[in-house]
C-alpha positions in Angstrom: -7.3 114.2 79.7 -9.0 114.8 76.8 -6.9 118.1 75.9 -3.8 115.9 76.5 -5.1 113.3 74.1 -5.9 115.9 71.5 -2.4 117.5 71.7 -0.8 114.1 71.6 -2.8 113.2 68.3 -1.5 116.6 66.9 2.0 115.8 68.0 2.0 112.5 66.0 0.0 114.4 63.1 2.8 116.9 62.7 5.5 114.3 63.1 3.7 112.4 60.1 3.4 115.8 58.0 7.1 116.5 58.7 8.3 113.1 57.8 6.0 113.4 54.4 7.8 116.8 53.6 11.2 115.4 54.0 10.7 112.3 52.1 9.3 114.3 49.2 12.3 117.1 49.4 14.5 114.0 49.4 12.8 111.9 46.6 12.9 115.3 44.9 16.7 115.8 45.3 17.6 112.3 44.4 15.7 112.5 41.3 18.7 114.7 40.1 21.4 112.7 38.8 24.8 113.3 40.0 27.0 114.3 37.1 30.4 113.2 36.3 31.1 116.2 34.2 30.2 119.8 34.7 27.7 121.2 32.4 27.9 125.2 32.8 25.5 127.5 31.2 26.1 131.3 31.1 22.5 133.1 31.5 22.1 136.4 30.5 20.8 139.2 32.6 21.2 141.8 30.2 17.8 141.2 28.7 16.2 141.9 31.8 14.2 139.9 34.1 14.6 136.1 33.7 11.8 133.8 32.5 11.6 131.8 35.6 10.2 129.0 33.7 13.1 129.2 31.5 16.0 127.5 33.3 15.8 123.6 33.5 18.2 123.4 36.9 18.3 119.5 36.9 20.1 119.6 33.4 23.0 121.9 35.0 25.9 121.7 37.4 26.6 125.5 37.6 24.9 128.4 36.2 27.3 131.9 35.4 25.1 135.1 35.7 26.1 137.3 32.9 27.6 140.2 33.6 28.6 142.2 36.5 30.4 145.2 35.3 33.8 146.9 36.4 33.4 150.3 37.5 35.9 152.5 39.8 37.9 149.6 40.5 34.4 147.9 41.7 32.3 144.7 40.7 29.2 147.1 39.6 25.6 145.8 39.1 24.6 148.0 36.1 20.8 146.7 36.5 20.7 146.4 40.2 16.5 146.1 40.2 16.8 143.3 37.8 20.4 141.7 38.6 19.3 141.4 42.3 15.8 139.9 41.3 17.9 137.3 38.8 20.3 136.3 41.7 17.3 135.5 44.0 15.8 133.3 41.2 18.7 131.6 40.2 19.9 130.5 44.0 16.2 129.5 44.3 16.6 126.7 41.9 18.7 124.8 44.3 15.5 123.7 45.5 15.0 121.9 42.2 18.7 120.8 42.2 20.4 121.0 45.6 23.9 120.4 44.1 23.3 123.4 41.5 26.1 126.3 42.0 25.4 129.8 41.0 28.2 132.3 40.1 28.5 135.9 39.1 30.4 136.3 35.8 32.4 139.5 35.7 33.1 141.3 32.3 32.2 140.0 28.7 32.6 141.3 25.1 31.0 144.8 26.5 32.4 145.1 29.9 36.2 144.2 29.6 37.4 147.8 29.2 37.7 148.4 32.6 39.7 145.6 33.7 43.4 146.8 32.9 42.9 149.8 34.6 41.5 148.2 37.8 44.3 145.3 37.8 47.4 147.7 37.6 47.9 148.4 41.0 47.3 146.5 44.8 44.5 148.9 45.8 42.6 148.1 42.5 42.7 144.6 42.8 42.0 144.5 46.4 39.0 146.8 46.3 37.6 144.6 43.1 38.0 141.5 45.0 36.3 142.5 48.1 33.5 143.9 46.0 32.9 141.1 43.9 33.0 138.7 46.9 30.6 140.9 48.8 27.8 140.2 45.8 28.6 136.5 46.6 28.1 136.6 50.0 25.0 138.9 50.0 23.0 136.9 47.9 24.2 133.5 49.1 26.0 132.5 45.7 29.0 130.1 45.1 31.8 132.0 43.5 33.0 134.4 40.9 33.6 133.8 37.1 36.1 136.3 35.3 35.4 137.0 31.5 38.4 139.6 30.9 38.2 139.3 27.1 41.5 141.0 26.2 44.2 141.0 28.5 47.5 142.1 27.3 45.8 142.4 23.6 43.7 144.8 21.6 40.1 144.9 22.0 37.8 147.3 20.2 37.3 150.2 23.0 39.4 148.2 25.4 42.5 149.3 27.5 45.3 146.9 27.6 49.0 147.2 28.4 52.1 144.7 29.1 51.7 144.7 32.6 48.4 143.0 32.3 50.3 139.4 31.7 51.1 139.4 35.4 48.6 141.6 36.8 46.2 139.0 35.4 47.6 136.7 37.8 47.6 138.8 40.5 43.9 139.8 40.4 43.0 136.0 40.9 45.4 135.8 43.7 43.1 138.6 45.5 40.0 137.0 44.4 40.9 133.7 45.6 42.3 135.1 49.0 38.7 136.7 49.5 37.0 133.8 48.4 38.8 131.6 51.0 37.7 134.1 53.7 34.1 133.7 52.5 34.4 129.9 52.9 35.6 130.3 56.4 32.6 132.2 57.1 30.4 129.9 55.4 31.7 126.3 55.7 30.9 126.4 52.0 33.2 125.8 48.8 33.6 128.8 46.8 34.6 128.7 43.0 37.0 130.9 41.2 36.7 130.2 37.3 37.3 132.1 34.4 36.1 132.2 30.5 39.4 132.5 28.4 40.0 132.9 24.5 40.8 129.8 23.2 43.7 129.9 21.0 47.4 130.1 21.6 47.8 134.1 21.6 45.7 134.3 25.0 48.3 132.1 26.7 51.0 133.9 25.4 49.4 136.9 26.9 48.8 135.7 30.3 50.3 133.3 32.7 48.0 130.4 32.3 50.6 127.9 34.4 50.2 130.2 37.5 46.7 131.0 36.8 45.6 127.4 36.5 46.7 126.6 39.9 44.1 129.5 41.4 41.3 128.4 39.6 38.8 125.4 39.7 37.5 125.4 36.2 38.8 127.4 32.7 36.0 127.8 30.4 37.5 127.5 26.8 35.4 130.0 24.5 35.6 127.8 21.4 33.4 129.8 19.4 33.4 132.9 17.7 36.3 131.7 15.4 36.1 134.0 12.3 38.1 135.0 9.2 37.8 136.8 5.9 36.2 133.6 4.4 33.5 131.5 5.3 34.7 129.4 8.3 33.2 127.2 10.9 32.8 129.5 14.0 32.8 126.6 16.9 34.4 123.6 14.6 35.9 121.0 16.7 39.1 120.2 14.8 40.7 121.9 11.7 38.9 121.4 8.1 40.4 119.9 5.4 38.7 122.6 3.0 40.2 125.5 5.0 43.3 127.0 6.0 42.8 128.0 9.7 44.5 127.2 12.9 41.1 128.3 14.7 39.2 125.4 16.2 38.2 123.8 19.5 40.7 121.1 19.6 43.7 123.5 19.0 42.6 126.0 21.6 42.3 122.9 24.1 45.9 121.9 23.3 47.3 125.6 23.7 45.9 125.6 27.0 47.0 122.0 28.1 50.6 122.9 26.5 50.7 126.3 28.8 50.6 124.2 31.7 46.8 124.0 32.7 45.9 120.7 34.1 43.3 119.0 31.6 40.6 118.2 34.3 40.2 121.6 34.8 39.6 122.7 31.1 35.8 123.2 30.1 35.0 122.8 26.4 32.7 125.5 25.2 29.5 125.0 22.9 27.7 127.5 21.0 23.7 127.8 21.3 23.8 130.3 18.6 24.9 130.6 14.8 27.6 133.1 13.0 26.5 134.1 9.5 28.1 135.8 6.5 27.3 136.7 3.0 29.8 135.4 0.6 31.2 137.0 -2.5 30.5 133.9 -5.0 27.7 131.3 -5.2 29.8 128.1 -4.7 28.4 124.5 -4.5 28.7 124.9 -0.2 29.8 128.4 0.6 32.6 127.0 2.6 35.8 128.9 2.2 34.2 131.5 0.2 35.4 135.4 0.7 33.1 136.9 3.5 31.5 140.2 2.4 29.2 141.1 5.3 27.9 139.8 8.7 24.2 138.5 8.6 21.8 137.1 11.6 23.1 133.8 12.6 20.3 133.6 15.2 19.7 131.3 18.0 19.8 127.4 17.4 16.0 127.2 18.0 15.6 129.5 15.1 18.1 127.8 13.1 16.6 124.2 13.9 12.8 125.2 13.4 12.8 127.7 10.8 15.9 127.4 8.8 16.6 123.8 8.4 13.3 123.3 7.1 13.9 126.3 4.5 14.3 124.6 1.1 16.3 127.5 0.1 18.9 126.4 2.8 21.1 122.9 2.2 22.5 121.5 5.4 26.1 120.1 5.3 28.4 118.4 7.5 32.2 118.8 7.5 33.3 115.5 9.2 36.8 116.7 9.0 35.7 119.6 11.2 33.0 117.8 12.9 31.0 121.1 12.2 27.7 121.4 10.5 26.7 124.4 8.5 23.6 125.8 6.2 24.4 127.3 3.0 21.7 129.5 0.8 23.0 129.4 -2.9 20.6 132.2 -3.6 21.2 134.7 -0.8 24.9 133.3 -0.8 24.4 133.0 3.4 26.7 131.0 4.9 25.6 129.9 8.7 27.8 128.1 11.2 26.7 126.5 14.5 26.3 123.6 16.8 23.8 121.3 16.6 22.7 117.6 18.3 25.4 115.9 16.4 28.3 118.3 16.8 27.4 118.4 20.4 27.6 114.7 20.7 31.4 115.0 19.2 32.4 117.5 21.3 31.0 115.6 24.7 33.0 112.3 23.5 36.0 114.6 23.1 36.1 116.0 26.3 35.4 112.6 27.7 38.4 111.2 25.7 40.8 114.2 26.7 39.8 113.7 30.4 38.3 117.2 30.4 36.3 118.6 33.5 33.1 119.1 30.9 31.1 121.5 28.6 29.9 125.0 29.0 28.0 127.0 26.4 27.1 130.6 25.7 23.9 131.3 26.2 20.8 129.7 27.6 18.3 131.7 25.9 19.2 130.6 22.3 18.1 127.0 23.1 14.7 127.5 24.5 13.1 124.1 23.6 16.4 122.3 24.9 17.7 120.6 22.0 21.5 121.1 22.5 21.1 121.0 26.5 19.5 117.3 26.1 22.0 116.3 23.7 24.9 117.5 26.1 23.1 115.6 29.1 22.6 112.5 26.9 26.0 112.1 25.7 28.4 113.5 28.4 27.6 111.2 31.3 
């Protein structure tokens, strides 16, 4: 009888502990406010092992891990040991945010050179799709993001050919087919997304009306706009002070005009600055001839170090809804996003009926200035 009584008490205690544990995790999950819009963060693995305290999972809906390479018609982990460790860490963040989605991003600025060769044949596209989805399967991730920077267009060191226009579409057809197979295996939704150059020429070099039907989200890289002049590299609108068509609104409208549903479009935010030295010491530097590139730096560096530097003056171009800094002594011009421009972009996204925002890159906002702004103004 004594033994049975002790056993009964132990069972009751175990039951209570189980309920408490479940309640803890349920409460923790409920603390993560469900977002109406996506906030997609690119997290770079190219620096090595990620700082496990760096990523605030509760402030994101998606993480795109940058990057996986394309080698011999396969998705290839160039830094296998660190990549696999980083995958496990990022997937583990779902304990803090069960709704978080983690994707591999393939390609990027440096690793787009083999896309054209891979996509040229049926066998190449098939092998690539199978290998990419196999990575997703092995590490229990949520899908694939493609960052083919230069389909059917010149890019330094990148192969390209006219056939890219159709093959770009066919590559996504193969990827969607393989992800559908994985969905049947796991019973979980598998995402297919793309990062795209946000300008009209990209839509002319591809079949975005067809591609848009295959993708869950299209991440508009509305940054790195450049010219021979000091311009806004991530401005929301065209500036009345500049004669350039490159801006976030124009890029967005180009994709809508190309037949992409606006509810799949994700607006890009730059968590870093672009800087040039200009030819003359004008009042603000904006529109001056660019002589050479200089360090722009992360937004953390810009906010904490440069904005407090008396040699730099802060400006807001309200026509472009873009901030910038200018140093009349060194003639250094710096263009970037800040909390003010992020607020403007979030309002634009809601007004346009877009899916949300994305940013490059997480490590450039270590104190969360811009991520907090996006969370505060988007939902």
